[in-house]
LOROSE-923480 format. One line per 10 residues: for each residue x, y, z of C-alpha. Coordinates in nm, 3 decimals. Layout:
<sites>
X Y Z; ...
</sites>
This chain:
<sites>
1.701 -3.673 -0.392; 1.879 -3.615 -0.060; 1.667 -3.691 0.244; 1.608 -3.376 0.453; 1.661 -3.382 0.829; 1.617 -3.025 0.959; 1.241 -2.957 0.973; 1.153 -2.623 1.136; 0.860 -2.602 1.379; 0.700 -2.272 1.477
0.404 -2.221 1.711; 0.139 -1.977 1.583; 0.004 -1.776 1.878; -0.234 -1.489 1.950; -0.215 -1.255 2.251; -0.589 -1.272 2.293; -0.884 -1.464 2.433; -0.857 -1.737 2.170; -0.606 -1.912 1.948; -0.607 -1.863 1.570
-0.943 -2.040 1.579; -1.178 -1.767 1.711; -1.417 -2.019 1.867; -1.136 -2.195 2.055; -1.221 -2.019 2.383; -1.542 -2.228 2.384; -1.345 -2.555 2.373; -1.407 -2.761 2.689; -1.031 -2.796 2.746; -0.939 -2.430 2.680
-0.777 -2.267 2.983; -0.954 -1.941 3.076; -0.645 -1.772 3.228; -0.543 -1.604 2.900; -0.500 -1.269 3.078; -0.214 -1.400 3.293; 0.158 -1.436 3.230; 0.145 -1.796 3.354; -0.081 -1.896 3.064; 0.184 -1.799 2.810
0.477 -1.919 3.021; 0.314 -2.263 3.041; 0.280 -2.270 2.661; 0.645 -2.162 2.626; 0.768 -2.440 2.852; 0.562 -2.695 2.658; 0.701 -2.572 2.326; 1.057 -2.585 2.455; 0.996 -2.941 2.574; 0.893 -3.013 2.214
1.209 -2.840 2.085; 1.007 -2.590 1.881; 1.234 -2.338 1.714; 1.003 -2.041 1.762; 0.681 -1.920 1.922; 0.538 -1.640 1.712; 0.251 -1.397 1.783; 0.033 -1.255 1.508; -0.140 -0.925 1.585; -0.389 -0.661 1.475
-0.427 -0.309 1.618; -0.807 -0.329 1.641; -1.077 -0.580 1.723; -1.296 -0.697 1.432; -1.562 -0.426 1.392; -1.593 -0.362 1.019; -1.891 -0.596 0.962; -2.189 -0.365 1.007; -1.956 -0.099 1.149; -2.017 -0.253 1.492
-1.789 -0.407 1.754; -2.069 -0.566 1.958; -2.071 -0.896 1.771; -1.698 -0.943 1.828; -1.734 -0.862 2.196; -2.042 -1.081 2.246; -1.899 -1.389 2.076; -1.533 -1.338 2.167; -1.422 -1.307 1.805; -1.065 -1.201 1.881
-1.203 -0.921 2.095; -0.903 -0.912 2.331; -0.570 -0.811 2.176; -0.282 -0.742 2.414; 0.058 -0.595 2.339; 0.308 -0.868 2.258; 0.631 -0.749 2.417; 0.541 -0.818 2.784; 0.419 -1.165 2.687; 0.732 -1.240 2.485
0.950 -1.121 2.771; 0.770 -1.344 3.022; 0.797 -1.643 2.789; 1.163 -1.570 2.727; 1.241 -1.561 3.098; 1.059 -1.894 3.141; 1.274 -2.069 2.876; 1.636 -2.095 2.763; 1.627 -2.195 2.395; 1.282 -2.121 2.247
1.283 -1.840 1.990; 1.017 -1.572 2.042; 0.871 -1.354 1.769; 0.617 -1.073 1.755; 0.428 -0.869 1.497; 0.477 -0.492 1.476; 0.338 -0.281 1.193; 0.540 -0.067 0.954; 0.232 0.145 0.888; 0.157 0.265 1.242
0.491 0.271 1.423; 0.821 0.450 1.368; 1.140 0.265 1.262; 1.347 0.379 1.561; 1.078 0.262 1.804; 1.051 -0.084 1.648; 1.430 -0.116 1.618; 1.480 -0.031 1.984; 1.191 -0.246 2.111; 1.304 -0.565 1.937
1.677 -0.506 1.991; 1.609 -0.470 2.364; 1.391 -0.783 2.368; 1.668 -0.969 2.185; 1.919 -0.875 2.455; 1.685 -0.961 2.742; 1.619 -1.313 2.612; 1.973 -1.393 2.496; 1.951 -1.352 2.118; 1.623 -1.540 2.058
1.396 -1.263 1.924; 1.225 -1.225 1.585; 1.021 -0.944 1.431; 0.728 -1.024 1.204; 0.704 -0.737 0.956; 0.346 -0.646 0.857; 0.181 -0.349 0.689; -0.152 -0.391 0.876; -0.487 -0.451 0.710; -0.780 -0.225 0.774
-0.939 0.109 0.853; -1.017 0.009 1.212; -0.645 -0.008 1.280; -0.599 0.331 1.112; -0.869 0.490 1.328; -0.714 0.349 1.646; -0.375 0.487 1.548; -0.486 0.842 1.470; -0.541 0.808 1.093; -0.862 0.840 0.893
-0.816 0.541 0.660; -0.575 0.262 0.584; -0.320 0.344 0.309; -0.346 0.167 -0.030; -0.191 -0.179 -0.058; 0.118 -0.112 -0.272; 0.191 0.218 -0.099; 0.207 0.030 0.231; 0.478 -0.195 0.090; 0.671 0.098 -0.056
0.674 0.252 0.292; 0.763 -0.085 0.444; 1.072 -0.114 0.222; 1.202 0.213 0.365; 1.094 0.120 0.717; 1.291 -0.204 0.723; 1.592 -0.039 0.558; 1.590 0.210 0.842; 1.545 -0.054 1.115; 1.827 -0.268 0.975
2.043 0.042 0.946; 2.002 0.107 1.317; 2.064 -0.257 1.404; 2.387 -0.250 1.204; 2.515 0.079 1.343; 2.684 -0.074 1.650; 2.979 -0.293 1.554; 3.010 -0.622 1.741; 3.314 -0.515 1.943; 3.205 -0.155 2.010
3.156 -0.214 2.383; 3.478 -0.191 2.584; 3.356 -0.134 2.943; 3.703 -0.057 3.082; 3.637 0.059 3.440; 3.991 0.166 3.518; 4.054 0.534 3.586; 3.984 0.730 3.271; 3.843 0.411 3.121; 3.644 0.377 2.803
3.285 0.250 2.794; 3.260 0.204 2.416; 3.466 0.287 2.108; 3.297 0.589 1.941; 3.457 0.494 1.609; 3.252 0.171 1.616; 2.915 0.334 1.686; 2.773 0.506 1.378; 2.503 0.764 1.316; 2.251 0.644 1.059
2.129 0.971 0.902; 1.853 0.790 0.711; 1.638 1.008 0.487; 1.384 0.849 0.258; 1.057 0.947 0.094; 0.851 0.834 0.393; 1.087 0.810 0.691; 1.374 0.999 0.847; 1.584 0.883 1.141; 1.915 1.028 1.250
2.060 0.810 1.525; 2.294 0.706 1.669; 2.105 0.397 1.783; 2.094 0.335 2.157; 2.105 -0.047 2.183; 2.420 -0.259 2.124; 2.402 -0.580 1.922; 2.288 -0.910 2.068; 2.443 -1.255 2.061; 2.269 -1.326 1.728
2.352 -0.987 1.576; 1.994 -0.869 1.543; 1.643 -1.025 1.554; 1.538 -1.266 1.280; 1.310 -1.099 1.021; 0.980 -1.278 0.953; 0.753 -1.196 0.660; 0.425 -1.337 0.533; 0.335 -1.138 0.222; 0.106 -1.333 -0.012
0.015 -1.083 -0.286; 0.249 -1.013 -0.576; 0.390 -0.706 -0.403; 0.399 -0.892 -0.073; 0.598 -1.179 -0.220; 0.845 -0.930 -0.367; 0.886 -0.779 -0.021; 0.929 -1.120 0.141; 1.191 -1.224 -0.116; 1.391 -0.910 -0.047
1.379 -0.907 0.332; 1.238 -1.224 0.490; 1.462 -1.472 0.667; 1.166 -1.679 0.779; 0.869 -1.663 0.540; 0.517 -1.780 0.621; 0.340 -1.891 0.304; -0.023 -2.004 0.310; -0.141 -2.283 0.081; -0.401 -2.555 0.108
-0.251 -2.854 -0.073; 0.082 -3.028 -0.123; 0.077 -2.954 -0.498; 0.011 -2.582 -0.458; 0.271 -2.571 -0.182; 0.535 -2.723 -0.408; 0.465 -2.463 -0.677; 0.469 -2.168 -0.437; 0.776 -2.294 -0.253; 0.968 -2.314 -0.581
0.842 -1.969 -0.683; 0.940 -1.809 -0.351; 1.287 -1.963 -0.351; 1.340 -1.838 -0.708; 1.225 -1.490 -0.604; 1.476 -1.491 -0.317; 1.754 -1.582 -0.560; 1.639 -1.313 -0.806; 1.666 -1.061 -0.520; 2.035 -1.152 -0.489
1.999 -1.357 -0.171; 2.080 -1.717 -0.083; 1.760 -1.927 -0.099; 1.907 -2.176 0.149; 1.929 -1.894 0.406; 1.551 -1.838 0.393; 1.314 -2.081 0.567; 0.961 -2.116 0.428; 0.679 -2.253 0.644; 0.300 -2.278 0.589
0.046 -2.258 0.874; -0.138 -2.580 0.961; -0.362 -2.724 1.231; -0.269 -3.061 1.383; -0.550 -3.259 1.547; -0.390 -3.565 1.702; -0.518 -3.849 1.919; -0.404 -4.187 2.045; -0.595 -4.334 1.750; -0.732 -4.206 1.422
-1.089 -4.242 1.552; -1.015 -4.033 1.862; -0.861 -3.762 1.645; -1.169 -3.754 1.422; -1.390 -3.717 1.728; -1.173 -3.423 1.838; -1.213 -3.264 1.495; -1.590 -3.301 1.516; -1.589 -3.110 1.846; -1.388 -2.831 1.681
-1.624 -2.813 1.383; -1.918 -2.767 1.619; -1.760 -2.468 1.796; -1.778 -2.220 1.507; -2.056 -1.960 1.502; -2.198 -1.807 1.181; -2.092 -1.462 1.303; -1.725 -1.562 1.313; -1.669 -1.581 0.938; -1.808 -1.247 0.821
-1.655 -1.057 1.114; -1.312 -1.198 1.040; -1.347 -1.157 0.663; -1.432 -0.791 0.715; -1.125 -0.749 0.935; -0.892 -0.925 0.693; -1.018 -0.768 0.370; -1.111 -0.423 0.505; -1.457 -0.460 0.351; -1.805 -0.454 0.508
-1.999 -0.756 0.381; -2.315 -0.649 0.571; -2.411 -0.435 0.270; -2.481 -0.752 0.069; -2.704 -1.054 0.098; -2.517 -1.385 0.113; -2.583 -1.455 -0.256; -2.556 -1.094 -0.379; -2.240 -1.061 -0.595; -1.993 -0.786 -0.520
-1.936 -0.545 -0.805; -1.605 -0.522 -0.985; -1.559 -0.180 -0.827; -1.613 -0.325 -0.479; -1.365 -0.604 -0.549; -1.109 -0.347 -0.661; -1.173 -0.143 -0.344; -1.069 -0.430 -0.115; -0.746 -0.299 0.033; -0.677 -0.564 0.295
-0.537 -0.907 0.213; -0.562 -0.899 -0.165; -0.418 -1.248 -0.205; -0.729 -1.389 -0.034; -0.958 -1.174 -0.251; -0.789 -1.301 -0.567; -0.791 -1.663 -0.448; -1.167 -1.655 -0.379; -1.240 -1.499 -0.718; -1.027 -1.763 -0.891
-1.184 -2.057 -0.708; -1.536 -1.918 -0.751; -1.473 -1.880 -1.124; -1.603 -1.523 -1.133; -1.454 -1.175 -1.089; -1.757 -1.083 -0.874; -1.800 -1.351 -0.606; -2.073 -1.340 -0.341; -2.028 -1.322 0.037; -2.120 -1.692 0.046
-1.828 -1.762 -0.189; -1.596 -1.581 0.050; -1.730 -1.775 0.349; -1.727 -2.119 0.188; -1.401 -2.087 -0.007; -1.194 -1.911 0.259; -1.340 -2.116 0.547; -1.255 -1.815 0.760; -1.334 -1.863 1.127; -1.314 -2.244 1.110
-1.040 -2.497 1.167; -1.043 -2.570 0.793; -0.913 -2.225 0.702; -0.570 -2.384 0.680; -0.464 -2.746 0.615; -0.571 -2.985 0.894; -0.346 -3.282 0.964; -0.578 -3.511 1.159; -0.517 -3.859 1.297; -0.276 -4.057 1.507
0.081 -3.942 1.558; 0.178 -4.159 1.261; -0.092 -4.006 1.040; 0.005 -3.648 1.125; 0.378 -3.718 1.085; 0.312 -3.888 0.748; 0.147 -3.573 0.612; 0.411 -3.341 0.754; 0.690 -3.553 0.613; 0.524 -3.570 0.271
0.511 -3.190 0.251; 0.860 -3.147 0.391; 1.040 -3.413 0.187; 0.833 -3.312 -0.118; 0.982 -2.960 -0.105; 0.658 -2.783 -0.031; 0.814 -2.623 0.279; 1.109 -2.615 0.517; 0.884 -2.668 0.818; 0.547 -2.570 0.961
0.372 -2.296 1.155; 0.159 -2.507 1.390; -0.161 -2.330 1.499; -0.345 -2.433 1.815; -0.704 -2.555 1.796; -0.725 -2.464 2.167; -0.477 -2.352 2.430; -0.267 -2.490 2.580; -0.382 -2.849 2.520; -0.322 -2.858 2.144
0.051 -2.792 2.193; 0.067 -3.043 2.476; -0.085 -3.310 2.249; 0.149 -3.222 1.963; 0.456 -3.235 2.189; 0.346 -3.561 2.351; 0.251 -3.750 2.035; 0.385 -3.597 1.713; 0.728 -3.466 1.814; 0.865 -3.809 1.921
0.742 -3.960 1.593; 0.913 -3.691 1.386; 1.231 -3.739 1.588; 1.214 -4.118 1.542; 1.202 -4.063 1.165; 1.510 -3.842 1.179; 1.345 -3.538 1.019; 1.333 -3.323 1.333; 1.605 -3.242 1.583; 1.627 -3.402 1.926
1.786 -3.099 2.086; 1.869 -2.738 2.012; 2.188 -2.665 1.817; 2.280 -2.352 2.011; 2.158 -2.074 2.233; 2.038 -1.818 1.975; 1.744 -1.838 1.737; 1.972 -1.800 1.436; 2.187 -2.092 1.548; 1.881 -2.312 1.595
1.729 -2.214 1.259; 2.062 -2.257 1.080; 2.059 -1.893 0.966; 2.379 -1.692 0.925; 2.466 -1.426 1.181; 2.442 -1.084 1.011; 2.757 -0.877 0.990; 2.734 -0.516 1.108; 2.754 -0.301 0.796; 2.816 0.038 0.949
2.594 0.321 0.830; 2.397 0.257 0.509; 2.229 0.583 0.405; 1.939 0.647 0.174; 1.861 0.998 0.058; 1.570 1.085 -0.169
</sites>
């Protein structure tokens, strides 16, 4: 089998008081300036030093408040209580770097296609063709209530709407041809060729948008599309649209199976599997020695509070676990009513061996709110690189979404210790290939397709 040499590395960020680990703000080395631009610019410069391809922000449109229908626990314990808009942060990070790709999450359920198309197309221009949009359908009723709705739409309906939403966004992004701008300032000159700027006239079941679009194309054509659907419907959506797909799995063996399945789904959707990069989220806990790394992991394990898990499970699943004792099984009707991340619901039921698991099953099997929620590569630089290379060369992934155990120190440790080891092994690049995110990911530049229309 041919040895692979183009591992992708993505930083997994949150525009909030903590990293992906909700207790990370308690870490003795966590910087408390998370409300400043400099905090994120420092992270961006560190990631660019480590030649990361992309820094990506996850997002929700509400703080966790479903557990007990109360926000006070989240506020008191800092359980992702602060959630800032991503675009100003991405802009600041983009202006602090030259090559690092920058991606953000915007929902197809609570925004309009034209707004998202314009926001990310503008960001892409401002940072020189390095932007990416993470397409999500949102998760829970708290987000619905913040955005003027009474409840979150059903799971599959959200994806049906999302198909139209992304069709519409891509239609706008393709409506300016690459050479439409002329900018001839001579007397009677021409600014742009009107024959190369097209009105979209999109009309679907859920969305309408006329156009013409107001933002010309960037150096990379349009932002890279990220997707992380894990349910059956979500995987179908990812196979159809995703250029960079985040796929969560706990072990090398399950990763190999899901990687093969996702690549086959991409091919079945009529797309080139080699033009889609698949990356699972992981934590890396690295030290000068294996013993030091284990001591660091012990500190992280001690940070978690009992309140973290049930608050975050409620947010993710759109279900209030406070109605049950820890060992009180959910009913089949309650399981069916979970409208948030159904892939997690199904995984817990499968691992618990029952269609009606208890809250304790959800806590212990999901490990939500702890560093063990995703795979933890812990040890020396050699140890961490060994595990990453095993997954990568074993075709479980095309790279990794590296989450921070605390900010910004976790990325500084990874860049200082692990990156040089991966480069020494020849599996990770020593410098960026180009100036745009697509060039650095090895993704094709999309060709403007004019004005695709959909009429229901």
